[in-house]
TORRO-94386 format. One record per residue (C-alpha): residue number from 1; x, y, z; residue in one letter. Coordinates in steps of 0.1 Angstrom, whole numbers, plus 2048, in hexadecimal, padded with zeros to 3 digits. Each point is the difference from the previous one (the first is absolute). Layout:
N
(NUM (X Y Z) "A")
...
END
This chain:
508
(1 (BC2 49A CC7) "M")
(2 (80B 7EE 7E0) "L")
(3 (7F9 7DE 80D) "T")
(4 (7DE 80B 80B) "A")
(5 (7F5 807 7DC) "I")
(6 (816 7E8 7ED) "F")
(7 (7F0 7DE 7FD) "G")
(8 (800 7E6 7E4) "K")
(9 (802 80F 7DD) "K")
(10 (7DB 7F9 7F9) "S")
(11 (7F6 810 820) "D")
(12 (816 81F 7FC) "H")
(13 (7EB 81E 80C) "P")
(14 (80E 816 7E5) "L")
(15 (7F5 7E8 7E4) "A")
(16 (7DB 80B 804) "D")
(17 (7F2 823 7FF) "I")
(18 (7E6 7F8 81A) "K")
(19 (81A 7F4 819) "S")
(20 (815 81E 7F8) "V")
(21 (7E3 816 808) "Q")
(22 (7FA 7ED 821) "A")
(23 (824 807 80A) "L")
(24 (7FA 825 7F9) "L")
(25 (7E0 7FF 814) "D")
(26 (813 7F2 81E) "D")
(27 (81A 81C 801) "L")
(28 (800 814 821) "P")
(29 (7F1 820 7F2) "K")
(30 (809 814 81F) "N")
(31 (825 7F6 800) "D")
(32 (810 80F 7E1) "A")
(33 (822 7F5 80A) "F")
(34 (7F7 7DB 803) "K")
(35 (7EA 801 7E1) "S")
(36 (81B 80F 7EB) "L")
(37 (81A 7E7 80C) "M")
(38 (7E9 7E3 7F7) "E")
(39 (7F8 80F 7DE) "L")
(40 (825 804 7F8) "A")
(41 (805 7DA 807) "E")
(42 (7E3 7F7 7EA) "W")
(43 (80C 816 7E4) "I")
(44 (822 7EF 802) "E")
(45 (7EF 7DE 7FF) "L")
(46 (7EB 807 7E1) "V")
(47 (81F 80D 7ED) "S")
(48 (813 7E1 808) "R")
(49 (7E6 7E7 7F3) "H")
(50 (807 7FA 7DB) "A")
(51 (7E6 7E4 7FF) "E")
(52 (7E5 81B 801) "F")
(53 (7F4 80C 7DE) "K")
(54 (80B 823 7FA) "L")
(55 (7DC 80E 7FF) "D")
(56 (7F9 7F1 822) "H")
(57 (821 80C 80D) "Q")
(58 (7F9 824 7F6) "L")
(59 (7DC 7FE 80D) "A")
(60 (80C 7F5 822) "V")
(61 (81C 819 801) "L")
(62 (7E8 81C 7F7) "R")
(63 (7E8 7F5 81C) "M")
(64 (81D 801 81A) "F")
(65 (80E 820 7F3) "D")
(66 (7DE 812 801) "E")
(67 (7F8 7F2 822) "A")
(68 (822 80E 80C) "S")
(69 (7FA 824 7F6) "Q")
(70 (7EB 80B 81F) "P")
(71 (81A 7F1 817) "F")
(72 (81D 810 7ED) "V")
(73 (7F0 822 801) "R")
(74 (7FB 7FE 826) "K")
(75 (823 7F4 808) "L")
(76 (80F 819 7E7) "A")
(77 (7ED 81D 811) "R")
(78 (810 7F5 821) "E")
(79 (823 7FC 7F1) "Y")
(80 (801 820 7EB) "F")
(81 (7F8 818 81B) "T")
(82 (80E 823 809) "P")
(83 (804 7F4 824) "F")
(84 (81D 7EC 80D) "E")
(85 (7F9 7DB 804) "L")
(86 (80F 7E9 81A) "G")
(87 (81B 7EA 7F2) "K")
(88 (7ED 7E0 807) "F")
(89 (7E0 80D 7EF) "Q")
(90 (813 80E 7E3) "E")
(91 (812 7DF 7F9) "N")
(92 (7E0 7EC 805) "R")
(93 (7ED 815 7E6) "L")
(94 (81D 801 7E8) "W")
(95 (806 7DA 802) "S")
(96 (7DB 7F9 7F8) "A")
(97 (7FD 819 7E3) "L")
(98 (822 7F7 7F1) "N")
(99 (7F9 7DB 801) "N")
(100 (7DE 805 7F0) "W")
(101 (80D 817 7E4) "S")
(102 (81D 7E9 7F8) "S")
(103 (7EA 7E1 7FD) "Q")
(104 (7E6 813 7EC) "T")
(105 (819 80E 7E7) "A")
(106 (810 7DE 7FC) "N")
(107 (7DE 7EF 7FB) "A")
(108 (7F4 818 7E5) "Y")
(109 (821 7FF 7ED) "F")
(110 (7FF 7D9 802) "T")
(111 (7DE 7FF 7F0) "V")
(112 (80A 81A 7E6) "F")
(113 (81F 7EC 7F7) "S")
(114 (7EB 7E0 7FD) "H")
(115 (7E8 812 7E9) "Y")
(116 (81D 80C 7EA) "C")
(117 (80D 7DC 7FE) "N")
(118 (7DE 7F4 7F5) "G")
(119 (7FA 7E8 81D) "E")
(120 (7E0 7ED 806) "K")
(121 (7E2 818 804) "G")
(122 (811 81E 7EF) "S")
(123 (7E6 804 7E5) "S")
(124 (7E5 803 81A) "A")
(125 (810 820 80F) "I")
(126 (809 812 7E0) "K")
(127 (7E5 81A 806) "A")
(128 (80D 807 823) "Q")
(129 (825 805 7F6) "V")
(130 (7FF 826 800) "P")
(131 (7F3 7FF 824) "L")
(132 (818 7E5 809) "L")
(133 (81E 814 7F3) "A")
(134 (7F4 820 811) "A")
(135 (7FB 7EE 821) "R")
(136 (822 7F0 7FD) "T")
(137 (810 823 7FC) "I")
(138 (7EB 80E 81D) "Y")
(139 (80B 7E2 816) "A")
(140 (824 808 7F7) "M")
(141 (7FA 825 80B) "I")
(142 (7F3 7F4 821) "M")
(143 (81E 7E8 804) "Q")
(144 (818 81D 7F9) "M")
(145 (7ED 816 818) "K")
(146 (806 7EA 81E) "F")
(147 (823 7F6 7F6) "V")
(148 (809 825 7FD) "C")
(149 (7ED 809 820) "A")
(150 (81A 7EA 811) "H")
(151 (81C 80E 7EA) "Y")
(152 (807 7DE 7F1) "G")
(153 (811 7F9 7DE) "P")
(154 (7EB 7F9 7E1) "I")
(155 (807 7DE 7F2) "D")
(156 (80E 800 7DC) "K")
(157 (7E4 7E8 7F5) "T")
(158 (7E7 81C 807) "F")
(159 (80A 814 7E1) "W")
(160 (801 7E1 7EA) "N")
(161 (7DD 7F8 80A) "N")
(162 (7F5 824 7FA) "L")
(163 (80F 7FF 7DD) "A")
(164 (7F0 7DE 7F8) "Q")
(165 (7DD 80D 809) "V")
(166 (805 821 7EC) "Y")
(167 (80D 7EE 7E1) "K")
(168 (7E3 7E7 800) "H")
(169 (7E7 81C 804) "A")
(170 (810 814 7E4) "E")
(171 (802 7E2 7E8) "Q")
(172 (7DC 7F5 807) "Q")
(173 (7F4 824 7FE) "Q")
(174 (7F0 804 822) "Y")
(175 (817 81A 80F) "L")
(176 (7E4 81A 800) "D")
(177 (7E3 7E9 806) "T")
(178 (7EC 80F 81E) "P")
(179 (7F9 7E8 81D) "V")
(180 (7F0 805 822) "N")
(181 (81B 7F5 817) "R")
(182 (7E8 7F9 81D) "Y")
(183 (7DB 805 805) "A")
(184 (807 815 81E) "S")
(185 (817 818 7ED) "V")
(186 (7EF 81B 7EB) "A")
(187 (80C 806 7DC) "G")
(188 (814 7EA 7E8) "S")
(189 (825 7F9 7FB) "T")
(190 (815 7EE 7E6) "S")
(191 (821 7EE 7FD) "V")
(192 (810 820 7F2) "K")
(193 (7F4 815 81D) "F")
(194 (80C 7E7 81B) "E")
(195 (822 7FC 7F0) "V")
(196 (804 825 7FC) "G")
(197 (7F9 809 823) "R")
(198 (815 7E4 80E) "L")
(199 (81F 80D 7ED) "M")
(200 (7FB 825 808) "V")
(201 (7F8 7F8 825) "W")
(202 (820 7EA 803) "Y")
(203 (815 81B 7F0) "E")
(204 (7F7 81C 818) "I")
(205 (817 7EE 819) "G")
(206 (7ED 7EB 818) "L")
(207 (81F 7FA 816) "S")
(208 (7FE 825 809) "S")
(209 (7DC 800 80B) "L")
(210 (7EF 7F7 821) "S")
(211 (7E7 7E3 7FE) "P")
(212 (7E3 819 801) "L")
(213 (80F 814 7E3) "S")
(214 (805 7E0 7ED) "I")
(215 (7DB 7F8 804) "H")
(216 (7F3 822 7F8) "L")
(217 (815 806 7E1) "T")
(218 (7F5 7DE 7F3) "E")
(219 (7DB 80A 805) "R")
(220 (804 822 7F0) "I")
(221 (812 7F2 7E2) "L")
(222 (7E3 7E7 7FD) "G")
(223 (7E9 81E 7FD) "Q")
(224 (815 80F 7E4) "Y")
(225 (80D 7E1 7EE) "C")
(226 (7ED 80A 7E1) "A")
(227 (819 81D 7FB) "T")
(228 (81D 7E7 7FD) "I")
(229 (808 7F6 7DC) "D")
(230 (818 7E5 7F3) "M")
(231 (80E 7FF 7DC) "H")
(232 (81D 7F2 7ED) "V")
(233 (80D 821 7F3) "Q")
(234 (816 817 816) "L")
(235 (7F2 823 801) "D")
(236 (803 821 813) "Q")
(237 (7E7 7F4 81B) "Y")
(238 (811 7DE 806) "S")
(239 (80A 7FD 825) "R")
(240 (807 7DB 804) "L")
(241 (80C 7E2 7EB) "S")
(242 (7F9 7DB 805) "F")
(243 (811 7E5 7EA) "D")
(244 (7E7 7E5 7FA) "L")
(245 (81A 7E7 7F3) "D")
(246 (819 807 81C) "R")
(247 (7E9 80A 81C) "P")
(248 (80E 812 81F) "D")
(249 (7F2 81C 815) "E")
(250 (7F4 81E 7ED) "P")
(251 (81C 819 7F8) "A")
(252 (7FF 826 7FD) "R")
(253 (804 80C 7DD) "I")
(254 (824 809 7F5) "N")
(255 (7FD 811 7DF) "L")
(256 (823 7F6 7F7) "G")
(257 (7FB 7DB 807) "A")
(258 (7FC 7E5 7E6) "T")
(259 (7DC 7F5 7F9) "T")
(260 (7F4 7DD 7F5) "H")
(261 (7E2 7F6 7EC) "P")
(262 (7F3 7ED 81F) "S")
(263 (800 81F 816) "M")
(264 (7E0 80E 80D) "L")
(265 (7FE 825 809) "F")
(266 (7EA 80F 81B) "V")
(267 (7F3 824 7FF) "S")
(268 (7E7 813 815) "M")
(269 (7FC 822 7EF) "P")
(270 (7DF 80A 811) "T")
(271 (805 7F2 823) "M")
(272 (811 81F 80E) "Q")
(273 (7E1 815 7F9) "A")
(274 (7EA 7E6 811) "K")
(275 (816 800 81F) "L")
(276 (801 826 801) "E")
(277 (7DB 801 7FF) "D")
(278 (7FF 7E6 81C) "L")
(279 (818 815 815) "M")
(280 (7E9 81E 7FD) "K")
(281 (7E4 7ED 80F) "V")
(282 (815 7EF 81B) "L")
(283 (80E 822 80A) "N")
(284 (7DC 80B 808) "K")
(285 (800 7E3 819) "N")
(286 (7E9 7EB 7EA) "I")
(287 (807 7DC 7F5) "V")
(288 (7EC 7FA 7E0) "P")
(289 (7E6 7E5 803) "D")
(290 (809 7F0 7DE) "E")
(291 (823 7F6 80D) "I")
(292 (7FE 7DE 811) "N")
(293 (81C 800 819) "L")
(294 (7F5 7E0 811) "G")
(295 (7F9 813 820) "G")
(296 (7FA 822 80F) "S")
(297 (81E 817 800) "Y")
(298 (805 825 808) "E")
(299 (805 817 7E3) "A")
(300 (822 80B 80B) "A")
(301 (80C 7DB 801) "V")
(302 (7F3 7FA 7DD) "V")
(303 (80F 821 7F4) "A")
(304 (823 7F4 80A) "R")
(305 (7FC 7E0 7EB) "A")
(306 (7F2 814 7E3) "A")
(307 (81D 818 803) "Q")
(308 (819 7E3 7FE) "T")
(309 (7F1 7F6 7DF) "L")
(310 (7FF 824 7F3) "L")
(311 (824 806 80B) "G")
(312 (80A 7E1 7ED) "Y")
(313 (7EF 80C 7E0) "L")
(314 (80E 823 802) "M")
(315 (823 7F8 80B) "A")
(316 (80A 7DB 802) "P")
(317 (819 7FA 81C) "P")
(318 (825 7FF 7F6) "V")
(319 (81F 7F9 813) "R")
(320 (811 821 807) "R")
(321 (820 7F4 810) "N")
(322 (81A 7E5 7F8) "V")
(323 (800 7E3 819) "R")
(324 (820 7F2 80E) "H")
(325 (806 7DF 813) "L")
(326 (809 809 824) "A")
(327 (7FE 7EE 821) "N")
(328 (7F9 81C 819) "I")
(329 (7F3 7F7 823) "T")
(330 (7E3 816 80B) "L")
(331 (7EF 804 822) "S")
(332 (7DB 803 7F8) "V")
(333 (7E0 80A 812) "V")
(334 (7DD 7FE 7F1) "N")
(335 (7E6 81B 805) "G")
(336 (7FE 826 805) "F")
(337 (800 7FF 827) "D")
(338 (81E 7E9 801) "K")
(339 (813 816 7E8) "V")
(340 (7F8 81F 815) "V")
(341 (80D 7EE 81F) "E")
(342 (822 7FA 7F0) "R")
(343 (805 826 7FB) "T")
(344 (7FE 805 826) "D")
(345 (7E8 81D 7FB) "A")
(346 (7E3 7ED 810) "W")
(347 (7FE 7E8 81E) "P")
(348 (80B 7DD 7F7) "K")
(349 (7E4 7E7 80A) "F")
(350 (80E 7E1 7EE) "D")
(351 (822 7F3 80B) "E")
(352 (800 7E5 7E5) "E")
(353 (820 7FF 7ED) "E")
(354 (7FF 808 7DA) "P")
(355 (801 7E3 7E8) "V")
(356 (81E 7FB 7EA) "R")
(357 (7FD 7FF 7DA) "W")
(358 (81B 7F9 7E6) "M")
(359 (7FB 812 7DF) "T")
(360 (803 7EE 7DF) "E")
(361 (801 81F 7E9) "E")
(362 (802 825 806) "I")
(363 (7FA 81F 7EB) "S")
(364 (7FF 826 805) "A")
(365 (7DA 7FC 806) "G")
(366 (7FD 7E1 815) "G")
(367 (80A 7DC 806) "F")
(368 (7F3 7DC 7FE) "S")
(369 (803 7E5 81B) "V")
(370 (7F6 7DC 807) "A")
(371 (7EB 803 81F) "L")
(372 (80B 7EA 81D) "P")
(373 (7E6 7E7 80C) "P")
(374 (7FE 810 823) "H")
(375 (7FA 825 809) "G")
(376 (7F1 80A 7DE) "S")
(377 (7DC 7F2 805) "E")
(378 (7EF 823 7FF) "G")
(379 (812 80C 7E1) "V")
(380 (7E9 807 7E2) "G")
(381 (7FC 817 7E2) "I")
(382 (801 823 80D) "G")
(383 (811 7F8 821) "S")
(384 (815 81D 80D) "L")
(385 (823 7F4 80A) "L")
(386 (81A 810 816) "G")
(387 (822 7F6 7F2) "I")
(388 (823 804 80E) "Q")
(389 (81E 7F1 7EE) "P")
(390 (81B 7F2 816) "D")
(391 (81A 81B 808) "G")
(392 (7E7 81D 7F9) "V")
(393 (7F7 815 81E) "P")
(394 (7DE 80C 7F4) "H")
(395 (7DF 7F0 7F4) "W")
(396 (7F0 803 7DE) "G")
(397 (7DD 7F6 7F4) "V")
(398 (7F4 7EA 7E3) "A")
(399 (7DF 7F3 7F4) "V")
(400 (7FA 7DC 7F4) "V")
(401 (7F5 802 7DB) "R")
(402 (803 7DC 7F4) "R")
(403 (7FD 7DD 80E) "L")
(404 (806 7E0 7ED) "L")
(405 (804 7DB 80A) "R")
(406 (819 7EB 7EE) "D")
(407 (7FC 7DB 7F7) "D")
(408 (80D 7F7 823) "D")
(409 (7E5 815 811) "N")
(410 (81A 819 80B) "Q")
(411 (7F1 823 801) "L")
(412 (814 81D 7F0) "H")
(413 (7F9 824 806) "A")
(414 (808 81F 7EC) "G")
(415 (800 821 813) "A")
(416 (802 825 7F5) "E")
(417 (816 815 816) "T")
(418 (7EF 821 809) "L")
(419 (81D 80F 813) "A")
(420 (822 7F3 80C) "N")
(421 (7FD 816 820) "Q")
(422 (7E2 80B 814) "V")
(423 (7FB 815 81F) "A")
(424 (7E4 7FD 819) "G")
(425 (7ED 820 806) "V")
(426 (7E1 80A 814) "T")
(427 (7E1 80F 7F1) "L")
(428 (7E6 814 813) "N")
(429 (7E0 7FC 7ED) "L")
(430 (7EB 819 813) "N")
(431 (813 81F 808) "G")
(432 (811 800 822) "N")
(433 (7E6 7EB 812) "E")
(434 (810 7E2 812) "P")
(435 (7F8 7DC 7F8) "G")
(436 (800 805 7DA) "D")
(437 (824 7F8 7FA) "D")
(438 (807 7E6 7E6) "Q")
(439 (820 7F1 7F3) "P")
(440 (80C 804 7DC) "A")
(441 (81E 7F7 7EB) "L")
(442 (813 81B 7EE) "W")
(443 (80F 7F2 7E0) "L")
(444 (822 810 7FA) "Y")
(445 (803 810 7DE) "Q")
(446 (81C 819 805) "K")
(447 (812 815 7E6) "N")
(448 (822 80D 80C) "G")
(449 (7F6 7FA 824) "G")
(450 (7E1 817 7FD) "V")
(451 (7DD 7F0 800) "P")
(452 (7F0 804 7DE) "V")
(453 (7E0 815 7FC) "D")
(454 (7E9 7E2 7FB) "T")
(455 (802 7E5 81B) "Q")
(456 (7F1 7DE 805) "L")
(457 (7F2 7F5 821) "L")
(458 (7F3 7DE 80B) "L")
(459 (7E3 802 818) "M")
(460 (7E8 7E8 80F) "R")
(461 (7E3 7F5 7E9) "A")
(462 (7E4 819 7FC) "D")
(463 (814 81C 811) "T")
(464 (806 816 7E1) "F")
(465 (7E7 81B 7F8) "T")
(466 (806 816 7E2) "V")
(467 (7F3 820 811) "N")
(468 (815 7FD 820) "R")
(469 (823 80D 803) "S")
(470 (817 7F1 81A) "L")
(471 (81D 80B 815) "K")
(472 (81F 7EC 809) "I")
(473 (822 806 80F) "Q")
(474 (81F 7EE 7F2) "L")
(475 (824 807 808) "D")
(476 (7F5 81E 815) "G")
(477 (7EE 810 7E3) "I")
(478 (7DB 807 7FF) "N")
(479 (7EE 7F8 7E0) "Y")
(480 (7DD 806 7F2) "L")
(481 (7F5 7E5 7E9) "L")
(482 (7E6 80B 7E7) "I")
(483 (7EE 7E1 7F0) "P")
(484 (805 7FA 7DB) "S")
(485 (7EF 7DF 7FD) "G")
(486 (7FE 7DB 80B) "L")
(487 (81A 7ED 7EB) "Q")
(488 (7F6 7DD 80C) "E")
(489 (7E8 7F0 818) "K")
(490 (80E 7E1 80F) "G")
(491 (7F4 7E5 817) "L")
(492 (809 813 820) "D")
(493 (80F 820 7F3) "Y")
(494 (7FA 820 7EC) "D")
(495 (81D 80B 7EB) "L")
(496 (7FA 826 7FB) "A")
(497 (812 81C 7EE) "K")
(498 (804 822 811) "F")
(499 (80E 822 7F7) "K")
(500 (81A 808 819) "L")
(501 (803 823 810) "V")
(502 (819 809 81B) "V")
(503 (7F1 813 81D) "Q")
(504 (811 819 816) "E")
(505 (7FD 7FE 825) "V")
(506 (7DE 80F 80B) "G")
(507 (7F2 800 7DC) "E")
(508 (7DD 7F3 7FD) "D")
END
């Protein structure tokens, strides 16, 4: 492709706006994947050619970026979907979107850096600098989105670049200058808004979210970024800090920590009320028209993302248990049905052997592990795992809460242990009529050998109903389970809480 458009310097297609437009006119409009791949290559080319004057470089970059947007929106809708994608399709979409976002972020920051250095053509784009800086930060947000959707590490230069843009906007007094990011996007933004939502969004813990949740939380924060404030004084509303002279990822406020004059503090005192109002609408099964989610999503799906943000504001996650280095070998199966089969309470249809994992760290609440390259392909955020440590006769259950790739592309998982021992039980969902039996997993929570009054049960997804009691038998004892509420809705399971009542023989 590069040789097709790269001729003698005087004939370079990117050196003339008319020839650039001709390239755009020839794009295959009905093939978003191919068009976006070509645009990413052209964006890379324009950022590499220092012989172009800066005003021309920015003009061409804007043309390519704006032409990319319809294709990005189409492929992103296909990638950020509530439905499971095939591995080939998922990798194909991610590769195109990740490459485009990386090239675009690099190109905008290159132009911005050249402007700061006063290179040829800088004076001609002075009036466009607030838009250039805002687009640079937005391109970095898109870059982070696709890196984190694949649970990759954020390069250290990312935070240096962010600090450089912010400091320039602050010094040149255009932090709050309103700009229209794209003609197709309603409303205005600013460098301050874009930096604020980037830092808050990153801090909620993207390694613990599914790709869809990563996308939806970014979109919701974009709607409410005007509620995010940044200031140089630490106050009661401050939630995050960012050191502009020693830039690293945003840190949660520690009131006892030492502060520096170069530190920036982030607060969001009114965002919680906005999110609570949004939840009221979503709980009525309505998605507000004013929120641009980049696609059509059910209210329940959007509500889960909004609740993630609300939960972060109300009670930021903290580590509850001390971790210890420990190499423990686990037999692992992935998915509700496979866990049920290991309890021998339900017919076994899959004779495949469990995979073997070696823990890196353990705590009272879970463990972390470097996932082996084979046998872990279906593991994602929210995966229900059956776990059996070597030498232990029974199975337990855990849920994957975090995924992160290291610099060597090794994927590491963090899992929360729900129970160290489970028992398979049978539920009859419709009285005594045959054919309605379903398997469930009883999570052992015993006190002195006697089941506690409130019990947790893992059921197949969409099985729990708040107005339906259940009957089970365990260890020869009949129990009536009176529903208390749904504690968690997973990918293929409902984790429900029940009030436990022992039933005498013959009692209804």
